[in-house]
N, C-alpha and C positions, 0 to 999 in steps of 0.2 A: 881267458877262463870259459870253459864249455859248460853248459848245463844241460841236463837232460831230464825231464819230468816224465815219470812213467805213465803210461795211458793204457790201462788195461782192466778190464772189468773185475777181475780177481783181486787186484790191488785195491781198487776202489771200495770193493765189498769189505775187504779185511780192515781198511782205514775206517770205514764207517762203524764197525764193531768197537774198534780202538777208540774212536772219539766219543762214545756213549759213555757217560759217567757211571752207568750202572754195571760195566763190564769188570768183572772181578780181576784180581791181580793175576791168579793162575791162567785165566782165559787171556788176558792181556799179554802174559809172558809168551804164551804158546803162538798167539797170532803174530806176535812181533817176530818171532823166530821164522814163521813162515813167510810173512812178508818181506823180511830181509833176504831170504834166499831167493824170491822173485826179483828183488832189486839187484842182487848180486850177478844176476844174469846179464844185466844192461850194464853195470859197473865193471865187469871183467871182458867186455868185449875187445879193451886194447891191451889185455893181459900179455906178456911176452911169451912166445913159444919158440920151439926148435924142431926141426925135422927129426924123426927118429924111424929106423927101419925094423918092422917086426914080420913075424910070419903067422898069417892066419891058417885056419885049417885047410886053406885051398891054395895059397901062394905067398910071396913075400911082397910086402907093399910098404909104402911111406906114409907115417901119420905125424902127429904133433904132440910133443909133451910140453910142459911148463919149463921154461928156461931157468937156468941158474944166473945169479943169485934168486933164490925163492922170493915170491912177494911177501911183504910184511902187512900184517892185519893189525891196526892200532885202534882198539876201543878207547873212547875217552871215559874215564870213570866219572860216576859210576853207571849212568844211565846207558852208556854205551856197552856195558856188559851184557845187556839183555839182547844185543844184536849180534854178539859173537858167534853163537851156535849157528845161527841162520847163515853167516857168511862162511864160517870154515867147512860148513856142510858141503858147500859148493866148491870150496878151494882148500881141500883138506891137505894139501902139501905145504900151504903157506907157514910162515912163522908168525907168531903172535907176540906183540909187545903191548905194554900199558901206558897209558897218560893219564895222570889225574889233574883234572882242572875243576874249579868252581868259579861260578859268577858270583861278583859281589852284589848283593840285591839292592844297594844303595847306588852305587856307581855304574853298575852293569858291566864292569870290566872284569876279564878273566884273572885267575891267578892259578899257577901251577903248584900243586903240594906233592906231587909224586911222579916218578918216571922210571920205566923199566924198559929200557930201548937200547939197541947196539950203539956203541959210540961213533961208528962209522957206517954211514947208510949209503956210500957211494954206489950208484948205479942200480939203486934199489926202487922198485915200485911199491908204493905204500897205499894201503886202503883205510881211511879213517872212518870209524863208526861213531856218529853222534845223532841220536834220534830227532833232535831239535835244532834246526837252523833258525834261530830267532834274530838276536842282534848280530850275530856273526863274530862276536868277540873271542869265545872259546875255541871255535872251529879255525878261525884265522890265526890264532896264536898256536894251535896245534900244527896247522900247515906250515907256518914259519919255522916252527921248531923242528919240523922233519927236513925242510929243505936246507936248514943251517947245518944239519948233519950229513947232507950229501944225497938226500933222496932226488931222483932225477924227474920223478913225476908222481903226482899224488891225486887219488881220487877219493872224495868224500861222499859216503853213503848216509842219507838222512831220510827219516820217514817223512817229515814235513818241514817245509821252509817258508819263509816270509821274505816279501820283495826287499825290505829294509836290510836284511842279512845278506841276501845276494848282491846287493848293490856295494855294501861294505866290502864283502869279500872280493869283488871285482876290482876294486881300488886298490886293496892290501896285496893282491896277487898278480898285479898286472906284470906280464912278461914272464910269468911262471907257467909250468905245464900242470894245470889243475883242472880237475872235472869235477862237477857237483852232479850227484844222482839224487833226485828227490822222488818220493812217493806221490807228493802233491804239493802245490805252490798255494799257500793259503792267502788271504786278503791282506792282513796288515799285522802290526804289533799293537798291543793296548799300551796304556800309559805305565803299565808295571813291566813292559819287555816281554810279555807272552804273546804267543801266535794266537790270532783270532782266524777261524773259530777254533783251530787247535785242538788239543786232546788233554790239556792241563800239563802237570808236571811229570814228564815221562819217567823219571827216577821214582817218584812216588807211586805212579801207577804201576810200575814193574815190582817194586820192592816193598812198599808201604812207607809210612812217615818215619824219620829217623831224627 
């Protein structure tokens, strides 16, 4: 498993505003989109391309285009939806699937309640969007779900991560082609499984309490 923690002052600045409990939901959503677009640059470094010949106003040259089958972007509902626009802004040709997962707040184990994905993901690159890599349960289950359907490599994009979640993912994805891209790696999890210092519940910060 490869881990990339972004190191850029713009990312740190936007994260600082996201962490602030006084930041309103509209501002939080807008900054999340901007932040994910920055993270997407790192996440798509390994996206598959193929050569294509084009004509410029001056001459003929060879460039690159995204290969087929197209990449698949998979936000984990509901908080991952807040990251979708930022990702597809950079990768507009990608297809989008959805995976609904929720964490049991007592056992901290993930449960799948909905999915809208191709049955066959053979030879597909997948980009999973999940704001918080806390215990790693939901993200690990999502990655395994995609691999079992044939995905050849999976890149997860997360705003924040905790060491405990990374350690769990490393154990569960041993031997698989998995990359984790983080906006920041925080200190630890608290007794309730929340990232410290973190930014709270990303879904609630994005969309309010339900």
